[in-house]
C-alpha positions as CSV (number, residue, x, y, z in Angstrom):
1,M,-65.1,4.8,10.6
2,S,-68.0,2.5,10.4
3,K,-71.3,3.5,12.7
4,L,-72.0,1.6,15.9
5,T,-75.0,-0.9,15.6
6,K,-77.4,-0.5,17.6
7,N,-76.5,-3.5,20.0
8,Q,-73.1,-1.9,20.4
9,K,-74.8,1.1,21.6
10,L,-76.6,-0.6,24.2
11,A,-73.6,-3.2,25.3
12,A,-71.2,0.4,25.3
13,E,-73.9,2.2,27.7
14,K,-73.4,-1.0,30.1
15,I,-69.5,-0.6,30.8
16,E,-68.3,2.1,32.5
17,V,-64.8,3.3,31.2
18,G,-62.0,2.9,33.0
19,K,-63.1,0.7,35.9
20,S,-62.0,-2.7,36.8
21,Y,-64.1,-5.3,37.2
22,S,-64.4,-8.4,39.5
23,L,-64.8,-11.6,37.9
24,A,-68.2,-12.2,39.1
25,E,-69.1,-8.5,37.9
26,A,-66.8,-9.1,34.2
27,A,-69.3,-12.8,34.1
28,Q,-72.4,-10.8,34.7
29,L,-71.4,-8.1,32.1
30,V,-70.8,-10.4,29.2
31,K,-74.1,-12.7,29.7
32,D,-75.8,-8.9,29.7
33,I,-74.7,-7.1,26.4
34,T,-74.0,-10.7,24.3
35,F,-76.2,-10.4,21.8
36,T,-75.3,-13.7,19.9
37,K,-77.5,-16.7,19.7
38,F,-74.8,-18.7,19.4
39,D,-72.3,-19.9,22.3
40,A,-69.3,-17.4,22.3
41,S,-66.1,-17.9,24.1
42,V,-64.8,-15.7,26.5
43,D,-60.3,-14.4,26.6
44,I,-58.6,-14.0,29.5
45,D,-55.4,-12.6,29.9
46,V,-53.5,-12.9,33.1
47,R,-49.9,-11.4,33.9
48,L,-48.2,-13.4,35.7
49,G,-44.7,-11.8,36.1
50,V,-43.1,-14.0,35.0
51,D,-40.2,-15.1,32.3
52,P,-41.0,-17.7,29.7
53,R,-37.8,-17.9,28.2
54,K,-36.5,-19.4,32.1
55,S,-37.4,-23.1,31.7
56,N,-38.0,-22.8,35.8
57,Q,-40.9,-20.0,35.1
58,M,-43.4,-22.0,32.8
59,V,-46.5,-21.8,34.1
60,R,-49.0,-24.7,32.3
61,G,-52.7,-25.8,33.5
62,V,-55.7,-27.3,32.3
63,V,-59.3,-26.3,33.6
64,S,-62.0,-28.7,34.1
65,L,-65.5,-27.2,33.3
66,P,-67.6,-27.8,35.4
67,N,-70.1,-29.3,33.2
68,G,-67.8,-30.3,30.6
69,T,-67.7,-29.5,27.1
70,G,-70.7,-31.0,26.5
71,K,-69.4,-33.6,23.2
72,E,-69.8,-37.3,23.4
73,V,-66.6,-39.1,24.6
74,R,-65.1,-41.6,22.4
75,V,-62.6,-43.9,22.7
76,L,-60.1,-45.6,19.1
77,A,-58.4,-48.8,20.0
78,L,-55.6,-49.8,17.5
79,C,-55.2,-53.7,18.4
80,T,-54.9,-57.1,17.5
81,P,-58.0,-59.6,16.3
82,D,-57.6,-61.1,19.5
83,K,-57.5,-58.0,22.2
84,E,-60.8,-56.9,20.4
85,A,-63.2,-58.5,22.7
86,E,-61.2,-56.7,25.6
87,A,-61.2,-53.5,24.0
88,K,-64.6,-53.3,23.7
89,A,-65.6,-54.4,27.0
90,A,-63.4,-51.8,28.7
91,G,-65.7,-49.0,26.4
92,A,-63.9,-48.8,23.2
93,D,-66.3,-48.1,20.4
């Protein structure tokens, strides 16, 4: 078994085993124990109690991020040459 690093030990000290954190507390805790120099992602698992094999119980959704994804939006239009000016006027690159 490998040894814990210094940062892993500091993170383990801040987490209480067996405690259920609220969403706000968990988000703040993730920010406190992160030692990386890049933007990391967080996975959330939610038990909804539905049967995915039944078509009437499928769960789908979309989340809009508050600040977007940070990426520049580009529009590609595949059209005939006579519609090219109209597509560029509508915002296509």
